C-alpha positions, -999 to 999 in steps of 0.1 A, spaced: -486 -560 -31 -502 -532 -50 -519 -500 -32 -547 -482 -46 -550 -449 -42 -590 -452 -37 -583 -464 0 -575 -445 29 -551 -462 54 -557 -489 80 -540 -480 114 -535 -511 137 -532 -492 169 -521 -504 204 -547 -494 226 -523 -506 257 -532 -521 290 -565 -506 297 -558 -470 310 -567 -448 281 -540 -424 292 -514 -454 285 -520 -449 249 -491 -438 231 -496 -398 216 -495 -412 180 -518 -432 188 -543 -405 202 -536 -386 176 -547 -410 149 -580 -415 167 -586 -377 169 -588 -378 134 -602 -410 125 -631 -415 98 -637 -452 113 -624 -473 144 -631 -504 149 -622 -518 190 -620 -548 207 -647 -545 230 -640 -576 254 -605 -566 256 -599 -528 251 -613 -499 273 -641 -482 248 -628 -451 270 -596 -453 243 -620 -439 217 -630 -407 236 -607 -383 214 -627 -400 182 -643 -371 165 -681 -369 167 -687 -379 132 -664 -409 136 -681 -444 129 -672 -466 159 -677 -505 161 -670 -532 183 -656 -565 167 -669 -588 197 -691 -600 179 -674 -608 147 -656 -631 128 -623 -628 113 -637 -620 79 -662 -597 91 -633 -579 107 -613 -576 72 -644 -569 53 -654 -542 78 -618 -523 78 -616 -528 38 -650 -511 33 -645 -483 54 -610 -476 40 -629 -471 7 -649 -444 26 -622 -426 46 -587 -416 47 -578 -429 84 -595 -459 95 -584 -477 127 -585 -510 145 -578 -507 181 -564 -535 199 -554 -547 233 -521 -540 244 -496 -542 216 -506 -557 182 -477 -580 182 -485 -596 208 -513 -625 211 -532 -606 183 -545 -616 148 -524 -589 133 -511 -610 104 -544 -629 98 -564 -593 95 -531 -581 74 -534 -608 46 -570 -599 32 -560 -561 33 -529 -568 14 -548 -588 -10 -574 -560 -16 -545 -534 -19 -553 -514 12 -524 -498 28 -518 -502 64 -496 -492 93 -493 -503 126 -487 -484 161 -473 -501 190 -486 -503 224 -481 -507 259 -483 -544 269 -501 -559 298 -468 -575 311 -451 -542 313 -482 -527 331 -483 -554 354 -446 -548 367 -456 -514 368 -488 -516 391 -469 -540 413 -429 -522 415 -412 -549 400 -381 -557 377 -383 -583 352 -346 -584 353 -317 -579 380 -279 -581 375 -268 -616 384 -304 -628 393 -320 -629 353 -311 -612 325 -345 -631 303 -378 -626 301 -404 -648 283 -434 -643 272 -455 -671 267 -488 -688 274 -498 -721 286 -513 -749 262 -553 -745 258 -575 -750 227 -545 -736 211 -514 -760 211 -480 -749 221 -451 -758 189 -426 -781 199 -399 -769 223 -420 -745 238 -440 -764 266 -440 -743 299 -416 -771 318 -393 -766 287 -392 -727 288 -393 -726 330 -362 -748 331 -347 -714 322 -355 -700 359 -355 -667 343 -389 -642 341 -419 -659 330 -447 -636 318 -475 -661 312 -506 -647 292 -540 -655 286 -537 -685 312 -556 -674 345 -579 -704 342 -553 -726 334 -534 -722 369 -533 -755 374 -513 -760 344 -490 -733 354 -483 -747 389 -478 -782 372 -454 -769 346 -432 -748 372 -430 -780 394 -419 -801 366 -392 -775 358 -380 -775 393 -392 -742 404 -397 -744 445 -428 -741 464 -420 -709 483 -412 -694 445 -431 -657 445 -458 -652 419 -477 -625 410 -509 -618 392 -523 -585 378 -558 -586 370 -569 -555 347 -533 -540 351 -540 -503 348 -577 -503 342 -592 -476 362 -610 -490 395 -605 -525 383 -567 -534 388 -563 -559 411 -528 -573 423 -524 -608 437 -491 -619 458 -482 -655 465 -460 -687 459 -462 -712 434 -479 -733 465 -506 -709 468 -516 -687 442 -542 -707 426 -558 -704 458 -556 -667 461 -567 -657 429 -594 -679 436 -602 -663 468 -600 -631 448 -624 -638 419 -603 -633 394 -613 -655 365 -602 -635 331 -579 -606 318 -548 -614 342 -514 -614 334 -493 -645 357 -458 -638 364 -432 -661 379 -397 -645 385 -367 -649 408 -366 -609 411 -400 -606 423 -397 -590 457 -368 -578 451 -378 -540 468 -373 -558 501 -342 -573 497 -316 -560 522 -288 -567 494 -286 -562 456 -259 -564 433 -262 -532 416 -260 -523 381 -226 -515 364 -237 -488 346 -243 -461 377 -210 -476 395 -184 -453 400 -158 -474 398 -169 -484 362 -159 -465 333 -182 -459 298 -179 -432 272 -201 -409 291 -182 -411 325 -144 -420 336 -146 -442 367 -138 -427 397 -113 -440 426 -121 -434 464 -102 -411 481 -78 -423 506 -81 -409 542 -56 -386 553 
């Protein structure tokens, strides 16, 4: 790849899950000096552009093709030192990062990536849940169910769900029937807890729905959730109300690590 000094840098910035205050400080600072910003208006809260200078050229990509997006970024990089592609969540998850990057590489446009908060993390935060718990599960899988985009071999939901760990299921709220079928095929019980969070962190729009494998689809239907929702299935859901938890060894008084020696209970006199 060759880099031309005629181009400014295109920054792919994770806008986070919706609340503009969840932008990273680095992302916000880049927006504050951007000459041009292209944001994914169908998913990114436009309020995330509020730090942009008055002279910044801001465009919405919701009606653009992949070619349009790359061409726009290249054209703006020829005019501005800092150009931003503002993407929902984190650019590395379920985005078009590599597809857009390749034409920029071919044109010699320098680029950088700034990570963002995923909607999976924002959903767990909204519901005060943990994806991992000692002796329950130590694994979290980010996946989706097959729709118009097929799943690679070995990555069907029943195959992934057979591990009975935490599943964060993206882009699948309209396919809850497939989610249910996949979990049942993998042996999940009807009373397995389920969590759906619509527009996690969006001010005034976030909606949390709890249920079980048996009723989560109906609960979401009753709530009118048909888009922009994270579906979570996990054996850890609801642990906040469990009377007994296996505690982390890190903070166990009887556990030694490099910052603290184990202590033993004093014997009663």
